[in-house]
C-alpha positions in Angstrom: -45.7 90.4 310.0 -48.3 87.7 310.6 -47.9 84.4 308.9 -51.6 84.2 308.3 -54.6 86.3 307.4 -54.8 89.3 309.8 -57.2 92.2 309.5 -54.9 94.4 311.6 -52.3 94.2 308.7 -54.5 94.5 305.7 -58.0 95.7 304.9 -58.2 92.8 302.4 -57.9 90.2 305.3 -61.4 89.9 306.6 -60.7 87.3 309.3 -57.9 86.4 311.7 -57.3 82.7 310.8 -54.6 80.2 310.5 -56.3 76.8 310.5 -57.0 75.6 307.0 -60.0 74.6 304.9 -62.1 77.5 306.3 -62.2 80.1 303.5 -65.1 78.9 301.5 -67.5 78.7 304.4 -66.4 82.1 305.7 -66.9 83.6 302.2 -70.4 82.0 302.0 -71.3 83.9 305.1 -70.0 87.1 303.7 -71.9 86.6 300.5 -75.1 85.7 302.3 -74.9 88.9 304.4 -74.2 90.9 301.2 -77.3 89.5 299.5 -79.5 90.2 302.6 -78.4 93.8 302.5 -79.0 94.1 298.7 -75.3 94.9 297.9 -73.3 93.8 294.9 -69.6 93.5 295.7 -67.5 90.4 294.6 -66.9 87.9 297.3 -63.7 85.8 296.7 -62.5 82.7 298.6 -59.0 81.5 298.0 -58.1 77.9 299.0 -55.3 75.5 298.2 -55.7 72.0 296.9 -54.3 70.5 300.1 -57.0 72.3 302.1 -59.7 70.6 300.0 -59.2 67.4 302.0 -60.6 69.2 305.1 -64.2 68.5 305.8 -65.2 72.2 306.2 -63.9 72.9 302.7 -66.2 70.2 301.2 -69.1 71.4 303.3 -68.5 74.9 301.9 -68.3 73.6 298.3 -71.5 71.7 298.9 -73.4 74.8 300.2 -72.0 77.4 297.8 -74.4 76.7 294.9 -77.3 77.3 297.3 -76.4 81.0 297.3 -77.3 81.4 293.6 -75.4 84.7 293.6 -71.8 86.1 293.2 -69.2 83.9 294.8 -65.7 83.3 293.3 -63.8 80.4 294.7 -60.1 80.4 293.6 -58.5 76.9 294.0 -54.8 77.2 293.9 -53.7 73.7 292.8 -50.0 73.0 293.2 -50.4 69.2 293.7 -49.1 69.5 297.3 -50.3 69.9 300.9 -47.5 70.3 303.4 -46.2 66.9 302.1 -47.9 65.0 299.3 -51.7 65.1 298.9 -53.8 62.1 300.1 -57.3 61.2 299.2 -59.5 60.2 296.3 -60.5 63.7 295.2 -56.9 64.4 294.1 -57.3 61.8 291.4 -59.9 64.1 289.9 -57.7 67.2 290.3 -55.0 65.4 288.4 -57.5 64.4 285.7 -58.5 68.0 285.4 -54.9 69.2 285.2 -54.1 66.5 282.6 -57.1 67.4 280.4 -56.8 71.2 280.8 -60.0 71.2 282.8 -62.1 69.5 280.0 -62.6 66.1 281.7 -66.3 65.1 282.0 -65.7 64.0 285.5 -65.4 67.2 287.5 -65.6 67.5 291.3 -66.7 71.1 291.2 -69.3 70.8 288.5 -70.7 67.7 290.4 -71.2 70.1 293.3 -73.3 72.4 291.1 -70.6 75.0 290.6 -69.6 76.8 287.4 -65.9 76.1 286.5 -63.0 77.9 284.8 -59.6 76.3 284.3 -56.2 78.2 284.3 -53.4 76.1 283.0 -50.5 78.2 284.1 -51.4 80.0 287.4 -47.8 81.4 287.6 -48.5 83.5 284.5 -50.0 86.8 285.7 -51.6 87.5 282.3 -53.6 84.2 282.4 -54.8 85.1 285.9 -55.9 88.5 284.9 -57.8 87.2 281.9 -59.5 84.6 284.1 -60.5 87.0 286.8 -61.9 89.5 284.3 -64.2 86.7 283.0 -65.6 85.9 286.5 -65.7 89.4 287.9 -69.3 90.5 288.8 -70.6 87.0 288.1 -74.2 86.4 289.2 -73.6 82.8 290.3 -70.9 80.7 292.2 -67.9 79.8 290.1 -64.6 77.9 290.8 -61.5 79.2 289.2 -59.1 76.3 289.1 -55.5 77.5 288.7 -52.5 75.3 288.4 -49.3 76.5 290.0 -45.9 75.2 291.1 -45.1 75.2 294.8 -41.9 77.2 295.4 -42.0 78.7 291.9 -39.1 81.1 291.3 -36.7 79.7 293.9 -35.0 76.5 292.8 -34.3 75.1 296.3 -38.0 75.4 297.1 -39.0 74.0 293.8 -36.8 70.9 294.3 -37.7 70.3 298.0 -41.3 71.3 298.3 -42.1 69.6 301.6 -39.0 70.9 303.4 -39.7 74.4 302.2 -43.3 74.5 303.3 -41.8 76.1 306.4 -38.3 77.1 307.1 -36.1 79.0 309.5 -33.9 81.9 308.3 -31.6 80.9 305.5 -29.0 82.2 303.0 -30.8 83.2 299.9 -28.0 82.4 297.5 -27.4 78.8 298.8 -30.7 78.0 300.4 -28.8 76.6 303.4 -30.2 77.4 306.9 -28.6 80.2 308.9 -28.7 78.1 312.0 -28.1 74.4 312.6 -29.8 72.4 315.3 -28.4 69.0 316.4 -30.0 68.6 319.8 -32.4 65.8 320.6 -36.1 66.4 319.7 -39.2 64.4 320.3 -40.1 64.2 316.6 -37.2 62.2 315.5 -37.1 60.1 318.6 -40.8 59.3 318.3 -40.4 58.2 314.7 -37.5 55.9 315.6 -39.5 54.4 318.5 -42.5 53.8 316.3 -40.6 52.3 313.4 -39.0 49.8 315.8 -42.5 49.0 317.1 -43.8 48.5 313.6 -41.1 46.0 312.8 -42.0 44.0 315.9 -45.7 44.2 315.4 -47.4 44.6 312.0 -50.6 45.9 313.7 -49.0 49.1 314.9 -49.9 52.0 312.6 -49.0 55.6 312.7 -51.6 58.2 311.6 -51.1 61.8 310.5 -53.5 64.4 309.4 -51.3 66.2 306.8 -48.5 66.9 309.2 -46.4 63.7 309.0 -43.3 65.2 310.8 -45.4 65.8 313.9 -44.4 62.1 314.5 -41.0 62.6 312.8 -42.1 60.7 309.7 -40.0 62.4 307.0 -40.3 61.1 303.4 -37.7 58.4 304.0 -39.3 57.2 307.2 -42.8 57.1 305.5 -41.3 54.9 302.8 -39.8 52.6 305.4 -43.1 52.3 307.3 -45.0 51.5 304.2 -48.7 50.6 304.9 -48.1 51.1 308.6 -48.1 54.8 308.1 -51.3 56.6 307.0 -51.7 60.2 306.1 -55.4 61.1 305.9 -54.9 64.7 304.6 -56.2 67.7 306.5 -58.9 65.7 308.2 -58.4 65.5 312.0 -61.9 64.3 312.7 -61.5 61.4 310.3 -58.1 60.6 311.9 -59.6 60.1 315.3 -62.5 58.0 314.0 -60.1 56.0 311.9 -58.0 55.3 314.9 -61.0 54.2 316.9 -62.0 51.8 314.1 -58.5 50.4 313.8 -58.4 49.8 317.6 -61.9 48.2 317.6 -60.7 45.7 315.1 -57.5 44.7 316.9 -55.0 47.2 315.5 -52.7 49.5 317.5 -53.2 53.0 316.1 -51.0 56.0 317.1 -52.4 59.3 315.9 -49.9 62.2 316.1 -51.4 65.7 316.1 -50.5 69.3 317.1 -52.4 70.5 320.1 -53.9 73.4 318.2 -55.4 71.1 315.6 -56.9 68.5 317.9 -59.4 71.2 318.9 -61.3 70.3 315.8 -62.0 66.7 317.0 -64.0 67.1 320.2 -67.0 65.2 318.9 -64.9 62.3 317.5 -62.9 62.1 320.8 -66.1 61.9 322.8 -68.5 60.0 320.5 -66.4 57.8 318.2 -63.5 57.1 320.6 -64.3 57.5 324.3 -67.9 56.3 324.5 -66.7 53.1 322.7 -63.6 53.0 325.0 -61.3 51.9 322.2 -57.6 51.7 323.0 -56.2 54.2 320.5 -53.2 56.3 321.3 -53.1 60.0 320.6 -49.8 61.9 320.8 -50.5 65.6 321.4 -47.6 67.8 320.3 -46.7 71.4 321.0 -49.1 71.4 323.9 -47.2 74.0 325.8 -46.5 77.7 326.3 -43.2 76.8 324.8 -44.9 75.7 321.5 -46.2 77.6 318.6 -47.0 81.2 319.5 -49.2 82.6 316.7 -52.7 83.4 318.0 -54.3 80.8 315.7 -51.8 78.1 316.6 -51.8 78.1 320.4 -51.3 74.8 322.1 -52.5 75.8 325.6 -56.2 74.9 325.5 -56.0 71.1 325.3 -56.2 70.1 329.0 -59.7 71.4 329.7 -60.9 69.9 326.4 -59.5 66.4 326.5 -59.2 65.8 330.2 -62.9 66.1 330.9 -64.1 63.4 328.5 -65.1 60.2 330.4 -62.9 57.1 329.7 -60.0 59.1 328.3 -56.7 58.7 330.1 -54.7 61.9 329.5 -51.0 61.8 330.5 -48.4 64.5 331.0 -45.0 62.9 331.2 -42.2 65.1 332.7 -39.2 63.6 331.0 -38.2 61.7 327.9 -37.9 58.5 329.8 -41.4 58.9 331.1 -42.7 59.9 327.7 -41.5 56.8 326.0 -42.5 54.5 328.9 -46.1 55.7 328.7 -46.1 55.5 324.9 -44.9 51.9 325.1 -47.6 51.1 327.7 -50.3 52.8 325.8 -49.6 50.9 322.6 -49.6 47.6 324.4 -52.6 48.1 326.7 -56.2 47.3 325.6 -58.3 49.0 328.3 -58.4 52.7 327.5 -58.2 55.4 324.9 -54.9 57.2 325.9 -53.7 60.7 324.9 -50.1 61.7 325.7 -49.0 65.3 326.1 -45.5 65.6 324.6 -43.3 67.6 327.0 -42.7 71.2 325.8 -39.5 73.0 325.4 -36.1 71.2 325.1 -35.8 67.5 325.8 -35.5 66.9 329.5 -33.9 63.6 330.9 -34.8 62.3 334.3 -31.6 60.3 334.4 -33.2 57.0 335.1 -35.9 54.7 333.6 -39.6 55.2 334.4 -40.7 51.9 335.8 -44.0 52.4 337.5 -47.1 50.4 336.5 -49.1 52.9 334.4 -52.1 50.6 334.3 -52.8 51.5 337.9 -54.5 54.7 337.0 -54.2 58.0 338.8 -51.3 57.1 341.1 -49.1 60.2 341.6 -45.4 59.9 342.2 -43.9 61.6 345.3 -40.4 62.4 344.1 -39.4 64.4 347.3 -41.0 64.1 350.7 -41.4 67.2 352.8 -43.9 69.1 355.0 -46.1 72.2 355.2 -46.3 72.7 351.5 -46.8 70.3 348.6 -46.1 71.1 345.0 -47.9 69.1 342.4 -46.1 70.0 339.1 -47.6 68.6 335.9 -45.7 67.5 332.8 -43.5 70.2 331.3 -43.7 72.3 334.5 -42.4 69.5 336.7 -38.9 71.1 336.4 -40.4 74.5 337.5 -42.0 72.8 340.5 -38.7 71.2 341.4 -36.8 74.5 341.1 -39.5 76.3 343.2 -39.3 73.6 345.9 -35.5 74.2 346.1 -36.1 77.9 346.3 -38.6 77.6 349.1 -36.3 75.2 351.0 -33.4 77.7 350.6 -35.4 80.7 351.8 -37.3 79.0 354.6 -35.5 75.9 355.7 -38.7 73.9 355.1 -38.5 71.3 352.3 -41.8 71.1 350.4 -43.2 67.8 349.2 -42.7 67.5 345.4 -45.1 65.4 343.3 -45.1 64.3 339.6 -48.8 63.5 339.0 -48.6 62.3 335.3 -52.3 61.7 335.2 -54.3 64.7 334.1 -57.6 62.9 334.0 -57.8 61.6 337.5 -56.9 62.4 341.1 -54.8 60.3 343.5 -57.4 60.7 346.3 -55.5 58.6 348.8 -52.3 60.7 348.5 -54.2 63.9 348.5 -56.0 62.8 351.7 -52.6 61.9 353.3 -51.2 65.3 352.6 -53.8 66.8 355.0 -51.9 65.4 358.0 -48.8 67.7 357.7 -49.4 70.1 354.9 -51.0 73.5 355.1 -50.9 74.5 351.4 -50.9 72.6 348.1 -49.6 74.2 344.9 -50.5 73.0 341.4 -48.5 74.0 338.4 -49.7 73.3 334.8 -48.6 74.3 331.3 -52.0 75.4 330.1 -54.9 77.6 331.0 -56.2 77.4 334.5 -60.0 77.6 333.7 -61.3 74.0 333.6 -57.7 72.7 334.0 -55.9 70.2 336.2 -55.4 72.5 339.2 -59.1 73.2 339.6 -59.7 69.5 340.2 -57.2 69.5 343.1 -58.7 72.7 344.5 -62.2 71.1 344.5 -60.9 68.1 346.4 -59.7 70.3 349.2 -62.7 72.6 349.2 -64.2 71.4 352.5 -60.8 71.1 354.3 -58.4 73.5 356.0 -55.8 73.0 353.3 -55.2 76.0 351.1 -54.7 75.5 347.4 -52.8 77.8 345.0 -53.2 77.1 341.3 -50.5 78.2 338.9 -51.0 78.2 335.1 -52.0 80.5 332.3 -54.8 83.0 332.2 -57.5 82.3 329.7 -56.7 84.6 326.8 -55.6 84.6 323.2 -51.9 85.3 323.1 -50.2 86.4 319.9 -46.5 86.2 319.0 -45.6 86.4 322.6 -42.3 86.3 324.6 -42.4 83.2 326.7 -40.5 84.6 329.7 -42.8 87.6 329.8 -45.9 85.4 329.8 -44.5 83.2 332.5 -43.7 86.2 334.7 -47.1 87.8 334.1 -48.7 84.6 335.4 -46.3 84.3 338.3 -44.8 81.1 336.8 -41.2 81.6 338.1 -39.5 79.9 341.0 -39.0 83.2 342.8 -42.6 84.3 342.5 -43.9 80.9 343.6 -41.6 81.0 346.6 -42.7 84.5 347.4 -46.3 83.5 347.4 -45.9 80.5 349.6 -43.7 82.1 352.2 -46.7 84.0 353.6 -48.1 80.6 354.8 -45.0 79.8 356.9 
């Protein structure tokens, strides 16, 4: 079962999609093609009220009247996004709910769309009556239905935010089947930022409708007050907002899942990096160990973010290094900084990270060796360490092990020094190889005798995959890496 629209499961799913706010634009395209072919079928877009805060949804609403033909837009309004809705348009939705759709001020009519209100969208009879009215319409119309999130299951009705997504649970009690008490970066990041906020009133955390990506549960949001901002499903606005806050002396920290930051390339480049404003972006689930649905992959961020001038993109390997670079990023005023949260379980380095992060692109040699050097980035530093031990055990030769941290630049002095007593350099990264970190290192050694082996993920769309299988298929195990390098000895 897919969690999202999937044509392989149902003929009524016309697109594979998981990112929100897209249905109206896609439906407009279907309708335009229908009209060009002279056909007559009903085209229906379904969208939740939370998704209306996304820019593409508003662009679709704005364009829809231009079709002047059949298009039915069903707006499911349960007065919730993942958490509470944020934005001015929700005041109008509330007004429409309170007046049974009769208020003169009407967002949808202002866009030039016809409008039909359904007071109880959980009543099947009311829905059927509404759909019979709009079926075969000759112009675009919005069917605004009011529903209750979690309707029919009391635990979900009472705890709407927590039940937006859940692990397996006991149906009778609503209690989860599994309990997790281990450390996680979400809660630790929230506690760290709340402490920073109390020390400095200019520190502000920003979320785009996923507040718990920074660990900001409802109680923490209340504690942060005005120093926490949720912009709704509007990642582009979040990046530009962060740039503006930084430009005016604030210290913004924008938390976002890797899969969603893909929407913000123009804002990262134009609004943030050209202006070189010192905002901090925390990129979460940027890992093969992260979300694994084809529409929610977090493995494409390195080529996108690391090739924008002025951006400093960091991949800490341990929790100590993560919080050290986060602390540095918030306090520094020279660069826009993005931080790749380590994937998988929380890994401790056992000692504080004390180097001066303001001296950019200085890699850390954690183990000196010869013949082979392993440059292991971020989450895969542990894999690099294990591979180095495997090589030493099998060959008697101890490789040099390097924690680069900096994705966006090369330590050319160190790379040059490695030429003296190293025949091969390995790079290991938790992301796709094409356009990634390792290719930069390979380019540096291109005119030398040093061989370079790049380890990472093949460029492909994975879907509901087994992590260990993917790692093995990409030769990302310590045994395979050791096997590959032994032919150089």
